[in-house]
TORPA-4810 file (N, C-alpha, C, O; in nm, 3 decimals):
<nodes>
NODE_1_-9.830_13.851_7.130_-9.886_13.776_7.020_-9.936_13.640_7.067_-10.041_13.594_7.023_M
NODE_2_-9.860_13.577_7.155_-9.901_13.447_7.205_-10.030_13.456_7.283_-10.120_13.372_7.270_R
NODE_3_-10.038_13.564_7.366_-10.160_13.583_7.448_-10.281_13.603_7.357_-10.387_13.546_7.382_I
NODE_4_-10.265_13.683_7.250_-10.376_13.707_7.156_-10.419_13.578_7.090_-10.538_13.552_7.073_D
NODE_5_-10.320_13.498_7.051_-10.353_13.372_6.986_-10.428_13.280_7.080_-10.523_13.212_7.041_K
NODE_6_-10.384_13.278_7.207_-10.450_13.190_7.306_-10.594_13.234_7.326_-10.685_13.151_7.335_I
NODE_7_-10.614_13.367_7.334_-10.750_13.420_7.353_-10.839_13.385_7.234_-10.954_13.345_7.250_I
NODE_8_-10.783_13.401_7.114_-10.860_13.369_6.993_-10.896_13.221_6.988_-11.008_13.185_6.950_N
NODE_9_-10.802_13.136_7.027_-10.827_12.992_7.027_-10.936_12.957_7.127_-11.025_12.878_7.099_I
NODE_10_-10.927_13.019_7.246_-11.027_12.993_7.349_-11.165_13.043_7.304_-11.266_12.976_7.326_E
NODE_11_-11.167_13.159_7.241_-11.292_13.215_7.191_-11.353_13.124_7.084_-11.474_13.100_7.082_H
NODE_12_-11.267_13.074_6.995_-11.314_12.984_6.889_-11.367_12.854_6.948_-11.471_12.802_6.905_F
NODE_13_-11.295_12.802_7.049_-11.337_12.677_7.113_-11.471_12.695_7.180_-11.557_12.606_7.172_S
NODE_14_-11.491_12.809_7.247_-11.619_12.835_7.313_-11.732_12.847_7.211_-11.843_12.802_7.236_M
NODE_15_-11.702_12.909_7.096_-11.803_12.924_6.992_-11.844_12.788_6.937_-11.961_12.762_6.912_S
NODE_16_-11.744_12.701_6.919_-11.772_12.567_6.868_-11.858_12.490_6.967_-11.951_12.420_6.928_V
NODE_17_-11.825_12.503_7.096_-11.901_12.432_7.201_-12.044_12.481_7.205_-12.137_12.401_7.212_V
NODE_18_-12.062_12.616_7.201_-12.197_12.674_7.205_-12.278_12.630_7.084_-12.394_12.594_7.096_V
NODE_19_-12.214_12.634_6.965_-12.283_12.593_6.843_-12.320_12.445_6.847_-12.428_12.405_6.804_E
NODE_20_-12.226_12.366_6.901_-12.252_12.222_6.912_-12.368_12.195_7.006_-12.452_12.110_6.978_S
NODE_21_-12.373_12.267_7.117_-12.483_12.252_7.213_-12.616_12.294_7.151_-12.719_12.232_7.175_Q
NODE_22_-12.610_12.399_7.070_-12.732_12.448_7.004_-12.790_12.341_6.911_-12.910_12.312_6.916_F
NODE_23_-12.704_12.283_6.827_-12.751_12.182_6.732_-12.793_12.054_6.802_-12.885_11.984_6.758_W
NODE_24_-12.724_12.023_6.911_-12.765_11.906_6.990_-12.904_11.926_7.046_-12.988_11.835_7.044_T
NODE_25_-12.928_12.048_7.096_-13.060_12.080_7.151_-13.167_12.077_7.041_-13.278_12.029_7.063_Q
NODE_26_-13.132_12.128_6.925_-13.226_12.128_6.814_-13.261_11.986_6.772_-13.377_11.956_6.744_M
NODE_27_-13.161_11.897_6.767_-13.185_11.758_6.730_-13.273_11.689_6.833_-13.359_11.607_6.799_L
NODE_28_-13.252_11.722_6.960_-13.336_11.664_7.065_-13.481_11.709_7.050_-13.574_11.629_7.062_L
NODE_29_-13.498_11.839_7.024_-13.633_11.892_7.006_-13.699_11.828_6.884_-13.816_11.790_6.887_V
NODE_30_-13.621_11.817_6.775_-13.674_11.755_6.653_-13.712_11.609_6.677_-13.816_11.562_6.632_L
NODE_31_-13.625_11.538_6.750_-13.655_11.398_6.782_-13.780_11.383_6.866_-13.863_11.296_6.841_G
NODE_32_-13.794_11.470_6.966_-13.913_11.466_7.050_-14.039_11.497_6.969_-14.145_11.439_6.990_E
NODE_33_-14.024_11.593_6.875_-14.138_11.628_6.790_-14.181_11.512_6.701_-14.300_11.486_6.685_G
NODE_34_-14.082_11.442_6.644_-14.113_11.327_6.558_-14.179_11.215_6.638_-14.271_11.149_6.589_L
NODE_35_-14.132_11.194_6.760_-14.192_11.092_6.846_-14.336_11.128_6.877_-14.425_11.043_6.874_I
NODE_36_-14.360_11.256_6.908_-14.494_11.302_6.939_-14.587_11.286_6.819_-14.701_11.242_6.834_L
NODE_37_-14.538_11.322_6.700_-14.618_11.308_6.578_-14.650_11.161_6.552_-14.762_11.126_6.513_I
NODE_38_-14.550_11.075_6.572_-14.572_10.931_6.551_-14.676_10.876_6.648_-14.761_10.796_6.609_S
NODE_39_-14.670_10.921_6.774_-14.767_10.876_6.873_-14.908_10.925_6.839_-15.005_10.851_6.854_L
NODE_40_-14.918_11.050_6.793_-15.048_11.104_6.754_-15.102_11.030_6.632_-15.222_11.003_6.622_L
NODE_41_-15.013_10.997_6.539_-15.052_10.922_6.419_-15.105_10.784_6.458_-15.208_10.740_6.408_F
NODE_42_-15.034_10.718_6.548_-15.077_10.586_6.596_-15.210_10.596_6.670_-15.297_10.511_6.655_L
NODE_43_-15.224_10.700_6.750_-15.349_10.720_6.824_-15.465_10.741_6.728_-15.574_10.687_6.749_L
NODE_44_-15.442_10.819_6.621_-15.546_10.842_6.521_-15.588_10.711_6.456_-15.707_10.686_6.436_L
NODE_45_-15.489_10.628_6.422_-15.520_10.499_6.360_-15.603_10.413_6.454_-15.701_10.351_6.412_I
NODE_46_-15.564_10.409_6.581_-15.637_10.327_6.679_-15.780_10.377_6.697_-15.873_10.297_6.708_L
NODE_47_-15.796_10.508_6.699_-15.931_10.565_6.711_-16.015_10.528_6.590_-16.131_10.487_6.603_V
NODE_48_-15.957_10.544_6.470_-16.030_10.513_6.347_-16.068_10.365_6.340_-16.181_10.331_6.304_L
NODE_49_-15.974_10.277_6.375_-16.003_10.134_6.373_-16.113_10.100_6.472_-16.201_10.020_6.442_V
NODE_50_-16.108_10.161_6.589_-16.211_10.137_6.690_-16.348_10.180_6.641_-16.447_10.109_6.660_S
NODE_51_-16.354_10.297_6.578_-16.482_10.347_6.527_-16.533_10.258_6.414_-16.653_10.227_6.407_V
NODE_52_-16.442_10.216_6.325_-16.481_10.127_6.215_-16.533_9.995_6.270_-16.636_9.944_6.225_V
NODE_53_-16.461_9.939_6.367_-16.501_9.811_6.426_-16.639_9.821_6.490_-16.722_9.733_6.470_F
NODE_54_-16.664_9.928_6.564_-16.795_9.946_6.627_-16.904_9.967_6.522_-17.016_9.919_6.538_L
NODE_55_-16.870_10.040_6.416_-16.968_10.065_6.310_-17.010_9.936_6.242_-17.128_9.912_6.218_S
NODE_56_-16.911_9.850_6.212_-16.942_9.722_6.148_-17.020_9.632_6.244_-17.115_9.565_6.203_I
NODE_57_-16.981_9.630_6.371_-17.044_9.544_6.470_-17.190_9.581_6.492_-17.276_9.494_6.506_K
NODE_58_-17.219_9.713_6.496_-17.355_9.758_6.526_-17.436_9.792_6.401_-17.554_9.827_6.411_H
NODE_59_-17.374_9.780_6.282_-17.448_9.802_6.159_-17.488_9.946_6.135_-17.590_9.971_6.073_G
NODE_60_-17.410_10.040_6.184_-17.437_10.182_6.161_-17.304_10.257_6.156_-17.202_10.209_6.206_R
NODE_61_-17.306_10.375_6.096_-17.183_10.453_6.080_-17.169_10.554_6.194_-17.254_10.641_6.213_F
NODE_62_-17.061_10.540_6.270_-17.029_10.638_6.375_-16.925_10.735_6.320_-16.824_10.694_6.264_Y
NODE_63_-16.950_10.865_6.338_-16.857_10.969_6.292_-16.810_10.945_6.149_-16.689_10.935_6.126_S
NODE_64_-16.901_10.935_6.053_-16.862_10.901_5.916_-16.763_10.998_5.853_-16.674_10.955_5.780_P
NODE_65_-16.778_11.127_5.880_-16.688_11.224_5.818_-16.545_11.209_5.873_-16.448_11.225_5.799_R
NODE_66_-16.535_11.179_6.002_-16.403_11.157_6.061_-16.337_11.035_5.998_-16.219_11.039_5.964_L
NODE_67_-16.414_10.926_5.982_-16.359_10.804_5.923_-16.316_10.830_5.780_-16.207_10.789_5.739_I
NODE_68_-16.402_10.896_5.705_-16.374_10.920_5.563_-16.248_11.005_5.545_-16.162_10.974_5.463_R
NODE_69_-16.238_11.113_5.624_-16.122_11.201_5.613_-15.995_11.131_5.660_-15.890_11.142_5.596_A
NODE_70_-16.005_11.060_5.770_-15.888_10.993_5.825_-15.837_10.881_5.737_-15.717_10.861_5.726_G
NODE_71_-15.928_10.809_5.672_-15.890_10.696_5.589_-15.802_10.740_5.472_-15.710_10.668_5.433_F
NODE_72_-15.831_10.856_5.417_-15.754_10.906_5.303_-15.608_10.929_5.338_-15.521_10.921_5.252_D
NODE_73_-15.580_10.958_5.466_-15.444_10.992_5.507_-15.368_10.876_5.571_-15.245_10.872_5.566_Y
NODE_74_-15.440_10.782_5.630_-15.372_10.677_5.705_-15.415_10.538_5.659_-15.418_10.443_5.738_V
NODE_75_-15.449_10.525_5.530_-15.506_10.399_5.481_-15.415_10.280_5.508_-15.461_10.178_5.558_E
NODE_76_-15.287_10.290_5.475_-15.198_10.175_5.489_-15.184_10.133_5.636_-15.196_10.015_5.669_R
NODE_77_-15.161_10.231_5.723_-15.149_10.199_5.865_-15.279_10.147_5.922_-15.279_10.058_6.007_G
NODE_78_-15.389_10.203_5.875_-15.521_10.160_5.923_-15.547_10.015_5.888_-15.601_9.940_5.969_L
NODE_79_-15.510_9.975_5.767_-15.531_9.837_5.724_-15.446_9.740_5.808_-15.490_9.630_5.840_R
NODE_80_-15.325_9.782_5.841_-15.236_9.696_5.920_-15.291_9.675_6.060_-15.295_9.562_6.110_S
NODE_81_-15.332_9.784_6.124_-15.383_9.774_6.261_-15.519_9.704_6.263_-15.551_9.634_6.359_V
NODE_82_-15.599_9.723_6.156_-15.732_9.662_6.150_-15.724_9.510_6.158_-15.814_9.445_6.211_A
NODE_83_-15.614_9.453_6.106_-15.598_9.307_6.110_-15.591_9.257_6.254_-15.634_9.145_6.284_K
NODE_84_-15.535_9.340_6.342_-15.528_9.302_6.484_-15.668_9.291_6.542_-15.692_9.211_6.632_V
NODE_85_-15.760_9.372_6.490_-15.898_9.370_6.537_-15.980_9.263_6.465_-16.100_9.249_6.489_F
NODE_86_-15.916_9.187_6.378_-15.987_9.080_6.309_-16.058_9.123_6.182_-16.145_9.052_6.132_G
NODE_87_-16.021_9.241_6.128_-16.084_9.291_6.006_-15.987_9.271_5.890_-15.876_9.323_5.892_L
NODE_88_-16.029_9.194_5.788_-15.941_9.176_5.673_-15.962_9.289_5.571_-16.052_9.371_5.587_N
NODE_89_-15.879_9.291_5.469_-15.883_9.397_5.369_-16.019_9.407_5.300_-16.069_9.517_5.275_D
NODE_90_-16.077_9.292_5.268_-16.205_9.292_5.197_-16.316_9.354_5.281_-16.396_9.433_5.231_S
NODE_91_-16.320_9.319_5.409_-16.422_9.375_5.498_-16.405_9.525_5.511_-16.502_9.601_5.510_E
NODE_92_-16.280_9.568_5.524_-16.253_9.711_5.541_-16.287_9.788_5.414_-16.346_9.896_5.421_L
NODE_93_-16.250_9.733_5.298_-16.280_9.799_5.171_-16.431_9.809_5.150_-16.481_9.914_5.109_T
NODE_94_-16.503_9.700_5.177_-16.648_9.701_5.162_-16.713_9.801_5.257_-16.809_9.869_5.220_L
NODE_95_-16.660_9.811_5.378_-16.712_9.908_5.474_-16.700_10.050_5.421_-16.794_10.128_5.431_F
NODE_96_-16.585_10.083_5.364_-16.564_10.220_5.316_-16.643_10.248_5.188_-16.681_10.362_5.163_F
NODE_97_-16.668_10.146_5.108_-16.755_10.165_4.991_-16.896_10.197_5.038_-16.960_10.289_4.986_I
NODE_98_-16.945_10.121_5.136_-17.079_10.147_5.190_-17.086_10.283_5.257_-17.187_10.354_5.246_N
NODE_99_-16.979_10.320_5.327_-16.973_10.451_5.391_-16.978_10.561_5.286_-17.052_10.659_5.300_L
NODE_100_-16.900_10.546_5.181_-16.898_10.645_5.073_-17.035_10.658_5.010_-17.083_10.769_4.986_H
NODE_101_-17.100_10.543_4.983_-17.234_10.547_4.923_-17.334_10.618_5.014_-17.417_10.696_4.968_N
NODE_102_-17.323_10.591_5.143_-17.414_10.653_5.239_-17.399_10.805_5.240_-17.498_10.878_5.249_S
NODE_103_-17.275_10.853_5.229_-17.249_10.996_5.232_-17.280_11.064_5.098_-17.301_11.185_5.093_M
NODE_104_-17.283_10.986_4.989_-17.308_11.042_4.857_-17.454_11.031_4.814_-17.495_11.092_4.715_S
NODE_105_-17.533_10.953_4.889_-17.670_10.922_4.849_-17.755_11.047_4.827_-17.828_11.056_4.728_R
NODE_106_-17.747_11.142_4.918_-17.830_11.261_4.908_-17.796_11.343_4.783_-17.886_11.383_4.709_S
NODE_107_-17.667_11.367_4.759_-17.626_11.444_4.641_-17.661_11.370_4.512_-17.704_11.431_4.414_D
NODE_108_-17.643_11.238_4.513_-17.674_11.159_4.395_-17.822_11.167_4.362_-17.859_11.177_4.245_F
NODE_109_-17.907_11.163_4.463_-18.053_11.164_4.443_-18.102_11.293_4.379_-18.208_11.295_4.317_S
NODE_110_-18.025_11.400_4.393_-18.067_11.529_4.340_-18.033_11.546_4.191_-18.074_11.644_4.129_K
NODE_111_-17.960_11.452_4.135_-17.917_11.461_3.995_-18.005_11.372_3.908_-18.026_11.255_3.939_I
NODE_112_-18.057_11.427_3.801_-18.147_11.353_3.713_-18.073_11.241_3.641_-17.954_11.254_3.611_A
NODE_113_-18.142_11.129_3.612_-18.079_11.018_3.540_-18.015_11.059_3.408_-17.916_11.000_3.366_P
NODE_114_-18.072_11.161_3.343_-18.016_11.208_3.216_-17.874_11.265_3.234_-17.798_11.274_3.138_E
NODE_115_-17.840_11.303_3.356_-17.707_11.356_3.385_-17.620_11.255_3.457_-17.517_11.290_3.515_D
NODE_116_-17.661_11.129_3.451_-17.585_11.022_3.516_-17.533_10.923_3.411_-17.586_10.913_3.301_R
NODE_117_-17.428_10.853_3.448_-17.374_10.747_3.361_-17.347_10.623_3.446_-17.317_10.633_3.565_A
NODE_118_-17.358_10.507_3.384_-17.331_10.381_3.452_-17.221_10.307_3.377_-17.225_10.294_3.254_I
NODE_119_-17.124_10.260_3.452_-17.014_10.184_3.393_-17.018_10.041_3.443_-16.999_10.013_3.561_F
NODE_120_-17.044_9.950_3.349_-17.054_9.807_3.379_-16.928_9.737_3.332_-16.875_9.771_3.226_L
NODE_121_-16.877_9.639_3.408_-16.756_9.568_3.365_-16.786_9.465_3.257_-16.891_9.402_3.258_P
NODE_122_-16.695_9.448_3.165_-16.718_9.356_3.054_-16.725_9.211_3.099_-16.773_9.125_3.025_H
NODE_123_-16.678_9.181_3.223_-16.680_9.043_3.273_-16.822_8.994_3.300_-16.841_8.875_3.326_C
NODE_124_-16.921_9.082_3.295_-17.060_9.041_3.318_-17.120_8.971_3.196_-17.221_8.902_3.207_L
NODE_125_-17.059_8.989_3.080_-17.118_8.935_2.957_-17.098_8.783_2.946_-17.016_8.724_3.016_R
NODE_126_-17.173_8.724_2.859_-17.163_8.580_2.834_-17.031_8.546_2.766_-16.973_8.629_2.695_S
NODE_127_-16.986_8.425_2.789_-16.864_8.379_2.723_-16.883_8.373_2.571_-16.786_8.375_2.496_A
NODE_128_-17.008_8.367_2.528_-17.039_8.362_2.385_-17.088_8.497_2.334_-17.156_8.504_2.231_K
NODE_129_-17.055_8.604_2.404_-17.100_8.738_2.367_-17.048_8.778_2.229_-16.928_8.766_2.203_C
NODE_130_-17.136_8.824_2.141_-17.093_8.863_2.006_-17.056_9.012_1.996_-17.020_9.060_1.889_P
NODE_131_-17.067_9.085_2.109_-17.045_9.230_2.106_-16.903_9.265_2.064_-16.807_9.198_2.103_A
NODE_132_-16.891_9.369_1.985_-16.760_9.416_1.940_-16.713_9.533_2.027_-16.793_9.610_2.078_A
NODE_133_-16.582_9.543_2.043_-16.524_9.651_2.120_-16.513_9.777_2.035_-16.458_9.773_1.925_L
NODE_134_-16.566_9.889_2.086_-16.560_10.016_2.016_-16.481_10.115_2.101_-16.433_10.081_2.209_T
NODE_135_-16.469_10.236_2.053_-16.395_10.338_2.130_-16.471_10.379_2.255_-16.415_10.448_2.341_I
NODE_136_-16.598_10.339_2.267_-16.676_10.369_2.386_-16.710_10.243_2.465_-16.806_10.241_2.542_E
NODE_137_-16.631_10.138_2.446_-16.654_10.014_2.518_-16.724_9.912_2.431_-16.730_9.928_2.309_G
NODE_138_-16.778_9.808_2.492_-16.848_9.704_2.418_-16.985_9.753_2.374_-17.057_9.816_2.452_L
NODE_139_-17.021_9.725_2.251_-17.152_9.764_2.197_-17.246_9.644_2.209_-17.242_9.554_2.126_A
NODE_140_-17.331_9.644_2.311_-17.422_9.532_2.336_-17.515_9.511_2.216_-17.574_9.607_2.165_C
NODE_141_-17.528_9.386_2.172_-17.615_9.354_2.059_-17.750_9.299_2.106_-17.833_9.258_2.024_E
NODE_142_-17.771_9.298_2.239_-17.898_9.253_2.297_-17.936_9.114_2.244_-18.048_9.090_2.197_H
NODE_143_-17.840_9.024_2.254_-17.861_8.888_2.205_-17.936_8.801_2.305_-17.983_8.693_2.271_C
NODE_144_-17.948_8.848_2.429_-18.022_8.773_2.530_-17.942_8.666_2.600_-17.997_8.589_2.678_G
NODE_145_-17.811_8.659_2.574_-17.730_8.554_2.636_-17.691_8.584_2.780_-17.645_8.495_2.851_R
NODE_146_-17.709_8.709_2.824_-17.675_8.745_2.963_-17.772_8.850_3.014_-17.857_8.899_2.940_C
NODE_147_-17.758_8.885_3.141_-17.849_8.980_3.205_-17.828_9.124_3.157_-17.912_9.210_3.183_D
NODE_148_-17.717_9.150_3.089_-17.691_9.286_3.041_-17.799_9.333_2.944_-17.833_9.451_2.940_L
NODE_149_-17.852_9.243_2.868_-17.953_9.276_2.766_-18.069_9.356_2.824_-18.088_9.473_2.790_D
NODE_150_-18.147_9.294_2.910_-18.265_9.359_2.966_-18.228_9.477_3.054_-18.294_9.581_3.051_H
NODE_151_-18.122_9.462_3.132_-18.084_9.568_3.227_-18.042_9.697_3.156_-18.080_9.806_3.198_S
NODE_152_-17.964_9.683_3.050_-17.921_9.802_2.976_-18.041_9.873_2.916_-18.048_9.996_2.920_I
NODE_153_-18.136_9.798_2.859_-18.256_9.859_2.802_-18.333_9.937_2.908_-18.381_10.047_2.883_K
NODE_154_-18.345_9.878_3.027_-18.420_9.944_3.134_-18.349_10.070_3.181_-18.413_10.173_3.202_E
NODE_155_-18.218_10.062_3.198_-18.142_10.178_3.245_-18.141_10.290_3.141_-18.155_10.407_3.176_L
NODE_156_-18.123_10.254_3.016_-18.125_10.356_2.910_-18.264_10.416_2.897_-18.278_10.534_2.864_E
NODE_157_-18.368_10.336_2.924_-18.504_10.389_2.921_-18.528_10.493_3.029_-18.615_10.579_3.016_G
NODE_158_-18.451_10.483_3.138_-18.462_10.581_3.246_-18.387_10.710_3.213_-18.407_10.812_3.279_M
NODE_159_-18.301_10.705_3.112_-18.223_10.823_3.074_-18.074_10.810_3.096_-17.999_10.902_3.064_G
NODE_160_-18.030_10.697_3.149_-17.889_10.677_3.177_-17.806_10.658_3.049_-17.854_10.604_2.949_Y
NODE_161_-17.681_10.702_3.056_-17.581_10.665_2.956_-17.512_10.541_3.013_-17.453_10.547_3.121_K
NODE_162_-17.519_10.430_2.943_-17.466_10.303_2.993_-17.347_10.259_2.909_-17.353_10.257_2.786_V
NODE_163_-17.238_10.225_2.977_-17.117_10.181_2.908_-17.073_10.046_2.965_-17.077_10.024_3.086_F
NODE_164_-17.030_9.957_2.877_-16.969_9.831_2.917_-16.821_9.845_2.888_-16.780_9.847_2.772_I
NODE_165_-16.740_9.854_2.991_-16.599_9.891_2.971_-16.504_9.779_3.012_-16.529_9.707_3.108_V
NODE_166_-16.394_9.765_2.938_-16.292_9.665_2.971_-16.182_9.718_3.062_-16.095_9.642_3.104_P
NODE_167_-16.185_9.846_3.094_-16.080_9.901_3.179_-16.108_10.044_3.221_-16.198_10.110_3.169_G
NODE_168_-16.028_10.092_3.317_-16.049_10.225_3.374_-16.022_10.337_3.275_-16.077_10.447_3.289_S
NODE_169_-15.938_10.313_3.174_-15.907_10.418_3.078_-16.032_10.460_3.001_-16.049_10.577_2.966_T
NODE_170_-16.121_10.363_2.974_-16.246_10.394_2.906_-16.332_10.486_2.991_-16.395_10.578_2.941_F
NODE_171_-16.333_10.460_3.121_-16.416_10.541_3.212_-16.372_10.686_3.208_-16.454_10.776_3.192_I
NODE_172_-16.241_10.708_3.221_-16.190_10.844_3.218_-16.221_10.914_3.088_-16.254_11.033_3.087_G
NODE_173_-16.211_10.842_2.977_-16.237_10.901_2.846_-16.384_10.936_2.829_-16.416_11.042_2.774_R
NODE_174_-16.475_10.849_2.874_-16.618_10.875_2.861_-16.665_10.987_2.954_-16.753_11.065_2.918_M
NODE_175_-16.607_10.993_3.072_-16.641_11.101_3.165_-16.599_11.235_3.106_-16.671_11.334_3.116_V
NODE_176_-16.482_11.237_3.046_-16.433_11.360_2.984_-16.518_11.399_2.864_-16.538_11.518_2.839_K
NODE_177_-16.568_11.301_2.789_-16.645_11.329_2.668_-16.788_11.373_2.700_-16.837_11.470_2.643_K
NODE_178_-16.856_11.301_2.790_-16.998_11.326_2.815_-17.026_11.411_2.939_-17.138_11.460_2.956_Y
NODE_179_-16.926_11.430_3.023_-16.936_11.516_3.142_-17.059_11.485_3.229_-17.137_11.575_3.257_L
NODE_180_-17.078_11.361_3.270_-17.190_11.331_3.360_-17.167_11.396_3.496_-17.053_11.410_3.541_P
NODE_181_-17.276_11.434_3.561_-17.265_11.495_3.695_-17.258_11.388_3.803_-17.214_11.415_3.915_R
NODE_182_-17.301_11.268_3.769_-17.297_11.157_3.865_-17.274_11.027_3.789_-17.316_11.014_3.674_A
NODE_183_-17.209_10.932_3.852_-17.186_10.804_3.789_-17.209_10.690_3.889_-17.199_10.707_4.010_I
NODE_184_-17.241_10.574_3.833_-17.251_10.451_3.912_-17.146_10.356_3.857_-17.143_10.327_3.737_I
NODE_185_-17.060_10.307_3.944_-16.959_10.211_3.903_-16.995_10.072_3.953_-17.032_10.055_4.070_G
NODE_186_-16.983_9.974_3.868_-17.013_9.835_3.903_-16.886_9.753_3.882_-16.818_9.769_3.780_V
NODE_187_-16.854_9.666_3.977_-16.734_9.584_3.961_-16.696_9.514_4.089_-16.777_9.504_4.181_G
NODE_188_-16.573_9.465_4.095_-16.524_9.398_4.215_-16.482_9.503_4.317_-16.479_9.623_4.287_C
NODE_189_-16.449_9.459_4.437_-16.416_9.551_4.546_-16.307_9.651_4.508_-16.324_9.771_4.525_L
NODE_190_-16.195_9.600_4.457_-16.082_9.687_4.428_-16.115_9.787_4.318_-16.076_9.903_4.324_R
NODE_191_-16.188_9.740_4.216_-16.227_9.829_4.107_-16.317_9.941_4.157_-16.302_10.057_4.118_E
NODE_192_-16.411_9.906_4.243_-16.504_10.006_4.297_-16.429_10.107_4.383_-16.452_10.227_4.371_I
NODE_193_-16.340_10.060_4.468_-16.263_10.150_4.554_-16.181_10.247_4.469_-16.179_10.367_4.496_K
NODE_194_-16.114_10.197_4.366_-16.034_10.284_4.279_-16.124_10.382_4.204_-16.088_10.498_4.184_D
NODE_195_-16.242_10.334_4.162_-16.335_10.420_4.090_-16.389_10.533_4.177_-16.405_10.646_4.131_G
NODE_196_-16.416_10.502_4.303_-16.463_10.606_4.395_-16.356_10.713_4.415_-16.385_10.832_4.415_L
NODE_197_-16.232_10.669_4.432_-16.122_10.764_4.449_-16.105_10.851_4.325_-16.083_10.972_4.335_D
NODE_198_-16.117_10.789_4.207_-16.103_10.863_4.082_-16.213_10.970_4.068_-16.185_11.085_4.035_F
NODE_199_-16.337_10.930_4.095_-16.449_11.024_4.081_-16.439_11.137_4.182_-16.471_11.252_4.151_A
NODE_200_-16.396_11.105_4.303_-16.380_11.209_4.405_-16.277_11.313_4.362_-16.295_11.433_4.385_D
NODE_201_-16.170_11.268_4.299_-16.064_11.359_4.257_-16.110_11.455_4.148_-16.065_11.570_4.143_K
NODE_202_-16.200_11.409_4.061_-16.245_11.496_3.952_-16.377_11.567_3.986_-16.431_11.640_3.903_I
NODE_203_-16.427_11.544_4.107_-16.545_11.618_4.153_-16.677_11.568_4.097_-16.770_11.648_4.081_G
NODE_204_-16.689_11.438_4.067_-16.814_11.381_4.017_-16.877_11.297_4.128_-16.808_11.218_4.192_V
NODE_205_-17.006_11.313_4.152_-17.076_11.233_4.252_-17.077_11.088_4.206_-17.107_11.060_4.089_V
NODE_206_-17.046_10.996_4.294_-17.033_10.857_4.253_-17.092_10.762_4.356_-17.085_10.786_4.476_V
NODE_207_-17.151_10.653_4.306_-17.201_10.544_4.388_-17.139_10.415_4.336_-17.122_10.399_4.215_M
NODE_208_-17.106_10.323_4.425_-17.046_10.198_4.384_-17.133_10.078_4.416_-17.193_10.071_4.524_G
NODE_209_-17.140_9.984_4.324_-17.217_9.860_4.344_-17.122_9.743_4.320_-17.069_9.725_4.210_V
NODE_210_-17.101_9.664_4.423_-17.005_9.554_4.418_-17.070_9.429_4.359_-17.182_9.393_4.394_V
NODE_211_-16.997_9.363_4.268_-17.046_9.238_4.209_-17.065_9.129_4.315_-16.999_9.130_4.420_N
NODE_212_-17.155_9.037_4.286_-17.174_8.923_4.376_-17.058_8.824_4.366_-17.025_8.758_4.464_K
NODE_213_-16.997_8.815_4.249_-16.884_8.724_4.230_-16.770_8.798_4.161_-16.791_8.894_4.088_T
NODE_214_-16.648_8.750_4.187_-16.529_8.805_4.122_-16.486_8.715_4.007_-16.533_8.602_3.994_D
NODE_215_-16.398_8.766_3.925_-16.347_8.686_3.814_-16.332_8.769_3.688_-16.354_8.890_3.688_G
NODE_216_-16.294_8.701_3.581_-16.271_8.770_3.454_-16.377_8.738_3.350_-16.378_8.799_3.242_C
NODE_217_-16.466_8.642_3.380_-16.566_8.604_3.281_-16.693_8.557_3.350_-16.689_8.485_3.450_I
NODE_218_-16.807_8.598_3.294_-16.940_8.559_3.342_-16.956_8.577_3.492_-17.004_8.488_3.562_E
NODE_219_-16.915_8.693_3.541_-16.938_8.727_3.682_-17.084_8.769_3.700_-17.157_8.791_3.603_T
NODE_220_-17.126_8.780_3.824_-17.265_8.815_3.854_-17.273_8.951_3.922_-17.207_8.974_4.023_L
NODE_221_-17.352_9.039_3.866_-17.375_9.169_3.927_-17.488_9.159_4.029_-17.572_9.070_4.021_A
NODE_222_-17.487_9.251_4.123_-17.597_9.259_4.219_-17.703_9.350_4.156_-17.713_9.468_4.189_D
NODE_223_-17.782_9.294_4.065_-17.877_9.374_3.988_-17.982_9.442_4.075_-18.013_9.559_4.050_W
NODE_224_-18.039_9.376_4.178_-18.135_9.447_4.264_-18.074_9.570_4.331_-18.139_9.674_4.340_P
NODE_225_-17.949_9.557_4.377_-17.883_9.670_4.440_-17.854_9.779_4.337_-17.868_9.898_4.367_E
NODE_226_-17.814_9.740_4.218_-17.787_9.838_4.113_-17.914_9.917_4.079_-17.909_10.039_4.066_L
NODE_227_-18.025_9.848_4.064_-18.150_9.917_4.031_-18.197_10.003_4.147_-18.257_10.109_4.126_M
NODE_228_-18.170_9.958_4.269_-18.206_10.039_4.386_-18.130_10.171_4.386_-18.186_10.276_4.416_S
NODE_229_-18.001_10.164_4.351_-17.920_10.286_4.343_-17.961_10.370_4.223_-17.973_10.493_4.233_V
NODE_230_-17.983_10.305_4.109_-18.016_10.377_3.985_-18.146_10.454_3.996_-18.161_10.558_3.932_A
NODE_231_-18.240_10.406_4.077_-18.370_10.473_4.089_-18.375_10.577_4.200_-18.481_10.635_4.225_T
NODE_232_-18.263_10.601_4.265_-18.261_10.704_4.370_-18.298_10.840_4.310_-18.242_10.882_4.210_L
NODE_233_-18.393_10.907_4.373_-18.432_11.040_4.327_-18.530_11.040_4.212_-18.567_11.147_4.162_G
NODE_234_-18.573_10.922_4.168_-18.670_10.914_4.058_-18.808_10.879_4.114_-18.816_10.826_4.225_T
NODE_235_-18.914_10.906_4.042_-19.049_10.873_4.090_-19.065_10.725_4.127_-19.140_10.691_4.218_P
NODE_236_-18.992_10.638_4.055_-19.003_10.494_4.080_-18.956_10.460_4.220_-19.013_10.370_4.283_K
NODE_237_-18.853_10.529_4.269_-18.797_10.497_4.400_-18.886_10.547_4.512_-18.855_10.528_4.630_S
</nodes>
């Protein structure tokens, strides 16, 4: 009986040792795999930052599809490393807005203005604006106190649905109601970036136009750039 017990104990001890070695080996393999993935992730970020830096420096887009795809997955890390290259958040955001517009230009041009919508921020209006807020945004009274008056008339004359909105919730509601095939978003850098992401998720072609100034009241839109985008694919362009 003693001999049997000793054999069983030895057998159990060997099993424990073998199992322990197995899990130790598995942890080592897992650790090496995580290190490799981290290194590849860092390498991807460095490659993307390098391509972005060269694109901005030379005024052209290198490997735009690679940049666009990579940015969606490594945005936070990319922004951190980009600072080492001397690129701040605003420069990087503006670069990707321009990149997005460049890649969307062809599809946008194929859609008629009647199937497009434009969303203008309410901060463009005059401080003395008499417009009332409705369920579809501000209802411009064409009082002539700001540039929205003439611009809205011109855009609506082209066939556009034009909305002056105080927030992103209005945009989602109007897109759901009118189902435009393409939209133009106007606003500050962060608003445009969020709007592009939103439109991409719901499968609507989108172009972004960044305001000349930031703020909450009487900001300035880049009207020449907006009209340049709005006339894409039309006889006027």
